[in-house]
DRENVO-204354 format. One record per residue (C-alpha): residue in three letters; chain; z, x, y. Coordinates in pm, whole numbers, plus 50000, padded with zeros to 5 digits. Example, Ala and Ser with C-alpha at 12.3 -4.5 7.8 and 13.67 -1.06 7.14 Angstrom:
residues 2
['ALA', 'A', [50780, 51230, 49550]] ['SER', 'A', [50714, 51367, 49894]] 
***
This chain:
residues 501
['UNK', 'A', [46458, 45554, 50331]] ['UNK', 'A', [46845, 45499, 50265]] ['UNK', 'A', [46891, 45848, 50103]] ['UNK', 'A', [46694, 45995, 50386]] ['UNK', 'A', [46909, 45860, 50638]] ['UNK', 'A', [47240, 45952, 50440]] ['UNK', 'A', [47145, 46312, 50447]] ['UNK', 'A', [47044, 46286, 50807]] ['UNK', 'A', [47365, 46150, 50888]] ['UNK', 'A', [47571, 46379, 50648]] ['UNK', 'A', [47379, 46708, 50809]] ['UNK', 'A', [47475, 46541, 51144]] ['UNK', 'A', [47846, 46556, 51060]] ['UNK', 'A', [47841, 46869, 50822]] ['UNK', 'A', [47579, 47126, 51015]] ['UNK', 'A', [47838, 47153, 51312]] ['UNK', 'A', [48093, 47354, 51148]] ['UNK', 'A', [47919, 47603, 51072]] ['UNK', 'A', [47988, 47777, 51381]] ['UNK', 'A', [48374, 47718, 51361]] ['UNK', 'A', [48344, 47866, 51011]] ['UNK', 'A', [48150, 48153, 51071]] ['UNK', 'A', [48417, 48251, 51346]] ['UNK', 'A', [48698, 48164, 51134]] ['UNK', 'A', [48610, 48432, 50881]] ['UNK', 'A', [48492, 48725, 51099]] ['UNK', 'A', [48817, 48854, 51182]] ['UNK', 'A', [48898, 48892, 50806]] ['UNK', 'A', [48559, 49034, 50719]] ['UNK', 'A', [48599, 49270, 51010]] ['UNK', 'A', [48946, 49393, 50900]] ['UNK', 'A', [48847, 49409, 50538]] ['UNK', 'A', [48560, 49625, 50656]] ['UNK', 'A', [48777, 49868, 50854]] ['UNK', 'A', [49016, 49896, 50578]] ['UNK', 'A', [48800, 49882, 50264]] ['UNK', 'A', [48901, 50198, 50104]] ['UNK', 'A', [49252, 50084, 50076]] ['UNK', 'A', [49170, 49707, 49964]] ['UNK', 'A', [49014, 49515, 49707]] ['UNK', 'A', [48790, 49212, 49710]] ['UNK', 'A', [49107, 48994, 49569]] ['UNK', 'A', [49255, 49042, 49957]] ['UNK', 'A', [48977, 48940, 50094]] ['UNK', 'A', [48888, 48645, 49908]] ['UNK', 'A', [49246, 48493, 49919]] ['UNK', 'A', [49219, 48557, 50295]] ['UNK', 'A', [48872, 48381, 50316]] ['UNK', 'A', [48984, 48092, 50176]] ['UNK', 'A', [49274, 48058, 50383]] ['UNK', 'A', [49048, 48081, 50675]] ['UNK', 'A', [48809, 47821, 50570]] ['UNK', 'A', [49112, 47584, 50531]] ['UNK', 'A', [49264, 47666, 50852]] ['UNK', 'A', [48924, 47576, 51034]] ['UNK', 'A', [48863, 47261, 50863]] ['UNK', 'A', [49266, 47161, 50954]] ['UNK', 'A', [49171, 47266, 51316]] ['UNK', 'A', [48819, 47086, 51301]] ['UNK', 'A', [48957, 46753, 51183]] ['UNK', 'A', [49220, 46741, 51415]] ['UNK', 'A', [48992, 46808, 51707]] ['UNK', 'A', [48754, 46578, 51577]] ['UNK', 'A', [49019, 46277, 51546]] ['UNK', 'A', [49077, 46348, 51931]] ['UNK', 'A', [48707, 46331, 52017]] ['UNK', 'A', [48603, 46013, 51824]] ['UNK', 'A', [48423, 46249, 51555]] ['UNK', 'A', [48143, 46356, 51767]] ['UNK', 'A', [48069, 46667, 51552]] ['UNK', 'A', [47871, 46894, 51818]] ['UNK', 'A', [48139, 46872, 52082]] ['UNK', 'A', [48387, 46917, 51783]] ['UNK', 'A', [48235, 47231, 51686]] ['UNK', 'A', [48219, 47376, 52003]] ['UNK', 'A', [48571, 47291, 52083]] ['UNK', 'A', [48700, 47440, 51769]] ['UNK', 'A', [48528, 47744, 51826]] ['UNK', 'A', [48675, 47795, 52144]] ['UNK', 'A', [49032, 47723, 52053]] ['UNK', 'A', [48967, 47969, 51728]] ['UNK', 'A', [48916, 48260, 52043]] ['UNK', 'A', [49265, 48157, 52171]] ['UNK', 'A', [49393, 48163, 51813]] ['UNK', 'A', [49250, 48478, 51697]] ['UNK', 'A', [49315, 48704, 52018]] ['UNK', 'A', [49685, 48569, 52092]] ['UNK', 'A', [49847, 48836, 51884]] ['UNK', 'A', [49611, 49114, 52068]] ['UNK', 'A', [49738, 48943, 52376]] ['UNK', 'A', [50101, 48920, 52302]] ['UNK', 'A', [50122, 49292, 52190]] ['UNK', 'A', [49928, 49425, 52488]] ['UNK', 'A', [50169, 49255, 52756]] ['UNK', 'A', [50471, 49363, 52560]] ['UNK', 'A', [50367, 49690, 52574]] ['UNK', 'A', [50320, 49662, 52984]] ['UNK', 'A', [50672, 49579, 52960]] ['UNK', 'A', [50648, 49439, 53284]] ['UNK', 'A', [50802, 49107, 53226]] ['UNK', 'A', [51045, 48989, 52923]] ['UNK', 'A', [50805, 48837, 52639]] ['UNK', 'A', [50900, 48621, 52353]] ['UNK', 'A', [50681, 48399, 52133]] ['UNK', 'A', [50879, 48079, 52236]] ['UNK', 'A', [50760, 48120, 52612]] ['UNK', 'A', [50400, 48291, 52546]] ['UNK', 'A', [50299, 48066, 52243]] ['UNK', 'A', [50307, 47742, 52466]] ['UNK', 'A', [50147, 47872, 52768]] ['UNK', 'A', [49837, 47982, 52593]] ['UNK', 'A', [49812, 47656, 52422]] ['UNK', 'A', [49849, 47479, 52725]] ['UNK', 'A', [49553, 47705, 52884]] ['UNK', 'A', [49348, 47606, 52559]] ['UNK', 'A', [49412, 47262, 52571]] ['UNK', 'A', [49285, 47268, 52955]] ['UNK', 'A', [48978, 47459, 52846]] ['UNK', 'A', [48913, 47195, 52586]] ['UNK', 'A', [48924, 46913, 52792]] ['UNK', 'A', [48689, 47053, 53053]] ['UNK', 'A', [48482, 47119, 52754]] ['UNK', 'A', [48488, 46764, 52626]] ['UNK', 'A', [48299, 46693, 52983]] ['UNK', 'A', [47969, 46880, 52897]] ['UNK', 'A', [47684, 46707, 52809]] ['UNK', 'A', [47567, 46675, 52430]] ['UNK', 'A', [47231, 46826, 52551]] ['UNK', 'A', [47418, 47153, 52658]] ['UNK', 'A', [47679, 47162, 52379]] ['UNK', 'A', [47359, 47172, 52118]] ['UNK', 'A', [47205, 47466, 52320]] ['UNK', 'A', [47540, 47683, 52324]] ['UNK', 'A', [47575, 47570, 51969]] ['UNK', 'A', [47237, 47709, 51863]] ['UNK', 'A', [47291, 48056, 52073]] ['UNK', 'A', [47647, 48101, 51907]] ['UNK', 'A', [47585, 48042, 51572]] ['UNK', 'A', [47297, 48308, 51623]] ['UNK', 'A', [47531, 48560, 51733]] ['UNK', 'A', [47825, 48479, 51538]] ['UNK', 'A', [47585, 48499, 51202]] ['UNK', 'A', [47501, 48807, 51287]] ['UNK', 'A', [47805, 48978, 51350]] ['UNK', 'A', [47934, 48809, 51008]] ['UNK', 'A', [47603, 48943, 50815]] ['UNK', 'A', [47672, 49270, 50968]] ['UNK', 'A', [48006, 49319, 50828]] ['UNK', 'A', [47885, 49179, 50492]] ['UNK', 'A', [47638, 49471, 50481]] ['UNK', 'A', [47901, 49693, 50551]] ['UNK', 'A', [48125, 49596, 50284]] ['UNK', 'A', [47847, 49564, 49997]] ['UNK', 'A', [47771, 49936, 49997]] ['UNK', 'A', [48148, 50066, 49998]] ['UNK', 'A', [48258, 49823, 49713]] ['UNK', 'A', [47919, 49947, 49499]] ['UNK', 'A', [48091, 50297, 49589]] ['UNK', 'A', [48425, 50171, 49449]] ['UNK', 'A', [48267, 50001, 49139]] ['UNK', 'A', [48104, 50343, 49022]] ['UNK', 'A', [48447, 50545, 49059]] ['UNK', 'A', [48596, 50253, 48855]] ['UNK', 'A', [48329, 50340, 48590]] ['UNK', 'A', [48364, 50717, 48582]] ['UNK', 'A', [48751, 50655, 48562]] ['UNK', 'A', [48741, 50396, 48287]] ['UNK', 'A', [48541, 50664, 48101]] ['UNK', 'A', [48798, 50881, 48116]] ['UNK', 'A', [49024, 50632, 47928]] ['UNK', 'A', [48834, 50602, 47639]] ['UNK', 'A', [48868, 50995, 47586]] ['UNK', 'A', [49126, 51160, 47354]] ['UNK', 'A', [49175, 51496, 47200]] ['UNK', 'A', [49321, 51638, 46893]] ['UNK', 'A', [49655, 51726, 46873]] ['UNK', 'A', [49637, 52097, 46928]] ['UNK', 'A', [50047, 52176, 46909]] ['UNK', 'A', [50251, 51866, 46747]] ['UNK', 'A', [50560, 52058, 46915]] ['UNK', 'A', [50438, 52071, 47234]] ['UNK', 'A', [50687, 51978, 47483]] ['UNK', 'A', [50687, 51606, 47665]] ['UNK', 'A', [50613, 51669, 48043]] ['UNK', 'A', [50738, 51416, 48315]] ['UNK', 'A', [50630, 51431, 48653]] ['UNK', 'A', [50812, 51213, 48898]] ['UNK', 'A', [50718, 51143, 49243]] ['UNK', 'A', [50951, 50963, 49471]] ['UNK', 'A', [50758, 50895, 49797]] ['UNK', 'A', [50880, 51018, 50140]] ['UNK', 'A', [51177, 51138, 50008]] ['UNK', 'A', [51269, 51413, 50289]] ['UNK', 'A', [51399, 51770, 50170]] ['UNK', 'A', [51729, 51841, 50118]] ['UNK', 'A', [51784, 52098, 50432]] ['UNK', 'A', [51641, 51803, 50652]] ['UNK', 'A', [51920, 51575, 50506]] ['UNK', 'A', [52196, 51854, 50605]] ['UNK', 'A', [52047, 51918, 50960]] ['UNK', 'A', [51917, 51589, 51101]] ['UNK', 'A', [52142, 51326, 50885]] ['UNK', 'A', [52398, 51545, 50803]] ['UNK', 'A', [52438, 51403, 50494]] ['UNK', 'A', [52637, 51668, 50301]] ['UNK', 'A', [52636, 51493, 49967]] ['UNK', 'A', [52301, 51586, 49937]] ['UNK', 'A', [52447, 51903, 49770]] ['UNK', 'A', [52642, 51689, 49527]] ['UNK', 'A', [52270, 51600, 49390]] ['UNK', 'A', [52156, 51963, 49436]] ['UNK', 'A', [52426, 52105, 49202]] ['UNK', 'A', [52370, 51798, 48965]] ['UNK', 'A', [52016, 51964, 48900]] ['UNK', 'A', [52106, 52285, 48906]] ['UNK', 'A', [52385, 52243, 48631]] ['UNK', 'A', [52120, 52062, 48425]] ['UNK', 'A', [51905, 52358, 48460]] ['UNK', 'A', [51676, 52264, 48716]] ['UNK', 'A', [51499, 52521, 48965]] ['UNK', 'A', [51551, 52395, 49331]] ['UNK', 'A', [51300, 52509, 49577]] ['UNK', 'A', [51494, 52455, 49926]] ['UNK', 'A', [51194, 52542, 50132]] ['UNK', 'A', [50883, 52369, 49992]] ['UNK', 'A', [50625, 52200, 50204]] ['UNK', 'A', [50349, 51966, 50129]] ['UNK', 'A', [50028, 52063, 50318]] ['UNK', 'A', [50012, 51711, 50479]] ['UNK', 'A', [50208, 51378, 50529]] ['UNK', 'A', [49927, 51179, 50371]] ['UNK', 'A', [50017, 51084, 49997]] ['UNK', 'A', [49702, 51033, 49842]] ['UNK', 'A', [49585, 51358, 49980]] ['UNK', 'A', [49890, 51493, 49826]] ['UNK', 'A', [49874, 51370, 49494]] ['UNK', 'A', [49512, 51453, 49454]] ['UNK', 'A', [49599, 51799, 49546]] ['UNK', 'A', [49866, 51858, 49336]] ['UNK', 'A', [49723, 51688, 48987]] ['UNK', 'A', [49383, 51862, 49023]] ['UNK', 'A', [49540, 52212, 49185]] ['UNK', 'A', [49289, 52225, 49474]] ['UNK', 'A', [49281, 52178, 49831]] ['UNK', 'A', [49132, 51872, 49968]] ['UNK', 'A', [49040, 51778, 50300]] ['UNK', 'A', [49263, 51542, 50512]] ['UNK', 'A', [49062, 51237, 50627]] ['UNK', 'A', [49014, 50856, 50587]] ['UNK', 'A', [48698, 50909, 50462]] ['UNK', 'A', [48782, 51087, 50154]] ['UNK', 'A', [49029, 50800, 50003]] ['UNK', 'A', [48790, 50711, 49752]] ['UNK', 'A', [48784, 51065, 49638]] ['UNK', 'A', [49124, 51081, 49637]] ['UNK', 'A', [49152, 50738, 49447]] ['UNK', 'A', [48891, 50890, 49165]] ['UNK', 'A', [49058, 51250, 49138]] ['UNK', 'A', [49423, 51100, 49105]] ['UNK', 'A', [49343, 50864, 48828]] ['UNK', 'A', [49104, 51103, 48661]] ['UNK', 'A', [49262, 51402, 48745]] ['UNK', 'A', [49239, 51767, 48573]] ['UNK', 'A', [49590, 51736, 48466]] ['UNK', 'A', [49551, 51402, 48283]] ['UNK', 'A', [49214, 51493, 48167]] ['UNK', 'A', [49349, 51854, 48025]] ['UNK', 'A', [49647, 51715, 47877]] ['UNK', 'A', [49463, 51415, 47708]] ['UNK', 'A', [49230, 51723, 47532]] ['UNK', 'A', [49558, 51871, 47393]] ['UNK', 'A', [49639, 51529, 47226]] ['UNK', 'A', [49896, 51436, 47453]] ['UNK', 'A', [49982, 51049, 47523]] ['UNK', 'A', [49948, 50953, 47880]] ['UNK', 'A', [50192, 50700, 48016]] ['UNK', 'A', [50219, 50602, 48399]] ['UNK', 'A', [50477, 50407, 48622]] ['UNK', 'A', [50272, 50372, 48951]] ['UNK', 'A', [50359, 50199, 49243]] ['UNK', 'A', [50079, 50342, 49440]] ['UNK', 'A', [49900, 49982, 49434]] ['UNK', 'A', [50173, 49850, 49689]] ['UNK', 'A', [49996, 50016, 49965]] ['UNK', 'A', [49647, 50061, 49841]] ['UNK', 'A', [49564, 49791, 49641]] ['UNK', 'A', [49230, 49927, 49566]] ['UNK', 'A', [49387, 50256, 49416]] ['UNK', 'A', [49250, 50300, 49070]] ['UNK', 'A', [49496, 50315, 48769]] ['UNK', 'A', [49587, 50655, 48623]] ['UNK', 'A', [49392, 50702, 48294]] ['UNK', 'A', [49697, 50636, 48064]] ['UNK', 'A', [49731, 50514, 47726]] ['UNK', 'A', [50025, 50322, 47877]] ['UNK', 'A', [49987, 50216, 48229]] ['UNK', 'A', [50273, 49998, 48441]] ['UNK', 'A', [50216, 49921, 48799]] ['UNK', 'A', [50385, 49743, 49066]] ['UNK', 'A', [50341, 49363, 49024]] ['UNK', 'A', [50230, 49389, 48665]] ['UNK', 'A', [50352, 49242, 48337]] ['UNK', 'A', [50685, 49498, 48367]] ['UNK', 'A', [50795, 49190, 48571]] ['UNK', 'A', [51034, 48970, 48389]] ['UNK', 'A', [50889, 48607, 48272]] ['UNK', 'A', [51190, 48468, 48418]] ['UNK', 'A', [51155, 48622, 48779]] ['UNK', 'A', [51127, 48362, 49092]] ['UNK', 'A', [50922, 48612, 49251]] ['UNK', 'A', [50571, 48509, 49328]] ['UNK', 'A', [50307, 48621, 49561]] ['UNK', 'A', [50253, 48406, 49871]] ['UNK', 'A', [49907, 48284, 49971]] ['UNK', 'A', [49832, 48546, 50203]] ['UNK', 'A', [50145, 48732, 50308]] ['UNK', 'A', [50044, 49049, 50121]] ['UNK', 'A', [49961, 49365, 50397]] ['UNK', 'A', [49622, 49258, 50449]] ['UNK', 'A', [49719, 48900, 50523]] ['UNK', 'A', [49990, 49034, 50763]] ['UNK', 'A', [49733, 49238, 50919]] ['UNK', 'A', [49512, 48964, 50980]] ['UNK', 'A', [49738, 48698, 51112]] ['UNK', 'A', [49935, 48925, 51303]] ['UNK', 'A', [49637, 48869, 51567]] ['UNK', 'A', [49666, 48538, 51564]] ['UNK', 'A', [49929, 48256, 51693]] ['UNK', 'A', [50053, 48284, 51342]] ['UNK', 'A', [50209, 48600, 51412]] ['UNK', 'A', [50497, 48370, 51602]] ['UNK', 'A', [50610, 48320, 51260]] ['UNK', 'A', [50473, 48533, 51032]] ['UNK', 'A', [50747, 48765, 51032]] ['UNK', 'A', [50992, 48543, 50902]] ['UNK', 'A', [50795, 48497, 50577]] ['UNK', 'A', [50721, 48850, 50576]] ['UNK', 'A', [51086, 48922, 50594]] ['UNK', 'A', [51181, 48715, 50300]] ['UNK', 'A', [50843, 48853, 50100]] ['UNK', 'A', [50922, 48818, 49735]] ['UNK', 'A', [50730, 49155, 49703]] ['UNK', 'A', [51087, 49326, 49762]] ['UNK', 'A', [51169, 49142, 49416]] ['UNK', 'A', [50862, 49294, 49252]] ['UNK', 'A', [50976, 49641, 49393]] ['UNK', 'A', [51307, 49604, 49278]] ['UNK', 'A', [51215, 49503, 48916]] ['UNK', 'A', [50944, 49772, 48945]] ['UNK', 'A', [51222, 50030, 48978]] ['UNK', 'A', [51459, 49926, 48724]] ['UNK', 'A', [51183, 49880, 48449]] ['UNK', 'A', [51090, 50221, 48527]] ['UNK', 'A', [51462, 50344, 48468]] ['UNK', 'A', [51484, 50156, 48147]] ['UNK', 'A', [51160, 50298, 48006]] ['UNK', 'A', [51087, 50617, 48137]] ['UNK', 'A', [51202, 50781, 47824]] ['UNK', 'A', [51087, 50528, 47559]] ['UNK', 'A', [51129, 50688, 47208]] ['UNK', 'A', [50880, 50488, 47061]] ['UNK', 'A', [50576, 50643, 47258]] ['UNK', 'A', [50444, 50910, 47067]] ['UNK', 'A', [50502, 51295, 47143]] ['UNK', 'A', [50369, 51522, 47312]] ['UNK', 'A', [50344, 51266, 47615]] ['UNK', 'A', [50270, 51337, 47997]] ['UNK', 'A', [50459, 51061, 48174]] ['UNK', 'A', [50364, 51000, 48531]] ['UNK', 'A', [50613, 50827, 48775]] ['UNK', 'A', [50537, 50733, 49167]] ['UNK', 'A', [50796, 50516, 49291]] ['UNK', 'A', [50804, 50405, 49661]] ['UNK', 'A', [51154, 50536, 49713]] ['UNK', 'A', [51298, 50582, 49982]] ['UNK', 'A', [50961, 50474, 50145]] ['UNK', 'A', [50976, 50162, 50349]] ['UNK', 'A', [51004, 49881, 50340]] ['UNK', 'A', [51365, 50016, 50378]] ['UNK', 'A', [51507, 49741, 50139]] ['UNK', 'A', [51802, 49900, 49942]] ['UNK', 'A', [52149, 49963, 49986]] ['UNK', 'A', [52312, 50255, 49822]] ['UNK', 'A', [52388, 50054, 49508]] ['UNK', 'A', [52073, 49882, 49505]] ['UNK', 'A', [52158, 49559, 49688]] ['UNK', 'A', [51879, 49416, 49888]] ['UNK', 'A', [51923, 49495, 50274]] ['UNK', 'A', [51899, 49221, 50559]] ['UNK', 'A', [51530, 49174, 50625]] ['UNK', 'A', [51584, 49306, 51003]] ['UNK', 'A', [51673, 49644, 50878]] ['UNK', 'A', [51326, 49673, 50645]] ['UNK', 'A', [51150, 49849, 50923]] ['UNK', 'A', [51438, 50039, 51063]] ['UNK', 'A', [51441, 50413, 51031]] ['UNK', 'A', [51824, 50405, 51050]] ['UNK', 'A', [51825, 50226, 50717]] ['UNK', 'A', [51645, 50539, 50552]] ['UNK', 'A', [51950, 50690, 50468]] ['UNK', 'A', [52060, 50402, 50271]] ['UNK', 'A', [51762, 50424, 50066]] ['UNK', 'A', [51808, 50772, 50018]] ['UNK', 'A', [52120, 50749, 49876]] ['UNK', 'A', [51974, 50476, 49648]] ['UNK', 'A', [51708, 50704, 49551]] ['UNK', 'A', [51922, 50992, 49458]] ['UNK', 'A', [52118, 50727, 49241]] ['UNK', 'A', [51778, 50638, 49075]] ['UNK', 'A', [51653, 51012, 49002]] ['UNK', 'A', [52008, 51063, 48870]] ['UNK', 'A', [51960, 50806, 48626]] ['UNK', 'A', [51596, 50926, 48514]] ['UNK', 'A', [51687, 51243, 48460]] ['UNK', 'A', [51997, 51179, 48250]] ['UNK', 'A', [51784, 50929, 48036]] ['UNK', 'A', [51526, 51185, 47977]] ['UNK', 'A', [51719, 51453, 47876]] ['UNK', 'A', [51975, 51235, 47681]] ['UNK', 'A', [51657, 51115, 47484]] ['UNK', 'A', [51489, 51443, 47441]] ['UNK', 'A', [51488, 51685, 47108]] ['UNK', 'A', [51728, 51945, 47183]] ['UNK', 'A', [51514, 52164, 46961]] ['UNK', 'A', [51216, 52084, 47181]] ['UNK', 'A', [51317, 51989, 47552]] ['UNK', 'A', [51083, 51842, 47778]] ['UNK', 'A', [50957, 51971, 48097]] ['UNK', 'A', [51078, 51789, 48411]] ['UNK', 'A', [50940, 51762, 48775]] ['UNK', 'A', [51084, 51593, 49015]] ['UNK', 'A', [50910, 51608, 49354]] ['UNK', 'A', [50843, 51391, 49662]] ['UNK', 'A', [50483, 51358, 49829]] ['UNK', 'A', [50596, 51440, 50153]] ['UNK', 'A', [50927, 51388, 50405]] ['UNK', 'A', [51031, 51130, 50605]] ['UNK', 'A', [50759, 51041, 50855]] ['UNK', 'A', [50946, 50851, 51108]] ['UNK', 'A', [50626, 50645, 51215]] ['UNK', 'A', [50635, 50275, 51351]] ['UNK', 'A', [50482, 49972, 51168]] ['UNK', 'A', [50344, 49628, 51297]] ['UNK', 'A', [50692, 49461, 51260]] ['UNK', 'A', [50835, 49364, 51593]] ['UNK', 'A', [51170, 49516, 51486]] ['UNK', 'A', [51043, 49860, 51365]] ['UNK', 'A', [51274, 50120, 51509]] ['UNK', 'A', [51217, 50521, 51463]] ['UNK', 'A', [51431, 50799, 51468]] ['UNK', 'A', [51508, 50994, 51794]] ['UNK', 'A', [51460, 51356, 51837]] ['UNK', 'A', [51337, 51398, 51478]] ['UNK', 'A', [51198, 51711, 51404]] ['UNK', 'A', [50801, 51754, 51301]] ['UNK', 'A', [50874, 52031, 51059]] ['UNK', 'A', [51083, 51789, 50795]] ['UNK', 'A', [50795, 51534, 50791]] ['UNK', 'A', [50632, 51807, 50524]] ['UNK', 'A', [50937, 51914, 50395]] ['UNK', 'A', [50996, 51782, 50032]] ['UNK', 'A', [51208, 51778, 49726]] ['UNK', 'A', [51124, 52014, 49475]] ['UNK', 'A', [51312, 52055, 49131]] ['UNK', 'A', [51164, 52178, 48822]] ['UNK', 'A', [51332, 52205, 48499]] ['UNK', 'A', [51109, 52459, 48223]] ['UNK', 'A', [51336, 52561, 47931]] ['UNK', 'A', [51278, 52929, 47867]] ['UNK', 'A', [51105, 52993, 48214]] ['UNK', 'A', [51228, 53288, 48421]] ['UNK', 'A', [51307, 53086, 48758]] ['UNK', 'A', [51357, 53427, 48945]] ['UNK', 'A', [50946, 53453, 48978]] ['UNK', 'A', [50934, 53149, 49192]] ['UNK', 'A', [50981, 53141, 49561]] ['UNK', 'A', [51186, 52892, 49755]] ['UNK', 'A', [50872, 52806, 49969]] ['UNK', 'A', [50662, 52748, 49640]] ['UNK', 'A', [50345, 52533, 49690]] ['UNK', 'A', [50371, 52223, 49519]] ['UNK', 'A', [49997, 52245, 49447]] ['UNK', 'A', [50072, 52540, 49211]] ['UNK', 'A', [50334, 52328, 48996]] ['UNK', 'A', [50111, 52235, 48714]] ['UNK', 'A', [49933, 52634, 48682]] ['UNK', 'A', [50268, 52766, 48628]] ['UNK', 'A', [50380, 52486, 48377]] ['UNK', 'A', [50037, 52500, 48178]] ['UNK', 'A', [50059, 52895, 48226]] ['UNK', 'A', [50385, 52911, 48068]] ['UNK', 'A', [50375, 52652, 47807]] ['UNK', 'A', [49976, 52698, 47712]] ['UNK', 'A', [49920, 53050, 47785]] ['UNK', 'A', [49659, 52946, 48058]] ['UNK', 'A', [49545, 53157, 48309]] ['UNK', 'A', [49504, 52919, 48598]] ['UNK', 'A', [49510, 53085, 48932]] ['UNK', 'A', [49747, 53045, 49188]] ['UNK', 'A', [49682, 52888, 49558]] ['UNK', 'A', [49764, 53129, 49795]] 
***
């Protein structure tokens, strides 16, 4: 009998909290489902833990005010969570209306006051009415939660299958067909605008010094090359597989798979090449599959020095920011995101890549793939590599500083590669950007775009090619970047890969 009474009392106190827990995790499940192609389960798990802890905190606080009346507390917590989770949406809507000057320090107290009065009136409802409301709400919210989970599961299964396909390529290797085949370096600087864009819009004449540097080193520089879209994944899939892809979010998993297990990597593996990758793609796309490389270094991996003080916050990754920016925490979240230690990880990854891109201990011939998010936002760097003030991270007027820093990094990588190269067997070096400067706003309140920025510059890319012995006179200034590897492979290996018209 005592055990039965204990269970009954435990049920009385524990069961009601099911409603606020279900509603507390719903926004995270919803946002994860809408962005599932770009995210991984770790993003979801850490936010769900945060959601549950936050619900318990609210529940205990409201319970103390209600003398621990469980059902009443559950309903009141549920209602408070409505205010909590809709705050960010309401704030941005009113800011966009631009009818009155609105700030968090005035709007948040007003919302909290309205929420407090609402909870006060709820506290006057009878227990029988509260129980009926609770049952109906649990059913409705439960259906919403289950619906989102049912959307997530098949997408995760699809991602798992793609991982299996890519992992099978990791185990593949070929016989060394030609030990004198040259090393090949493919360097992508993300969102690096074409040189003409820098002259015409930014009036940055010093870009010609960098162009002269490349030409003096023996590079062919195409001044009028454009990508076929401003989508990074689309562009990388297109170039690494020398075929055109549709441009749509529904193809993200296809892009991931075909970038990781690309025709370029598969072909060079079959010829006995060692594959090395320095890849920051997972900074923007946590679910991106790793390149099928023999040596793979990614943003946030073991490349970070052991004595680094950079650590990930509990939820302030990009997905965490997406979720909390709709809540009352949006009033403080940007203070944390501005000081995000991920900037340190980003900086460390850049420096690590520069130091190790031409690592002589890696067996040749090798294919070295580099994708750095430079001068891509957040615009965190001054020309000399110092970290800028956080209020400039989302300001496109800071793009030029990051561009100058990117040129410095590009020069260091090119110099390092050519200095370490065997003069009797020089490497092939491909230096490109995926797209130009897109000039897009992000979620930050201090995000600022450039005025009168020409749309044509959004696809205008950097294109520089170093192929010793190649007659560059046959290459057009508006070269299609998707033809890069067919050109290289046709020259090096006497292949007959058709070019895309």
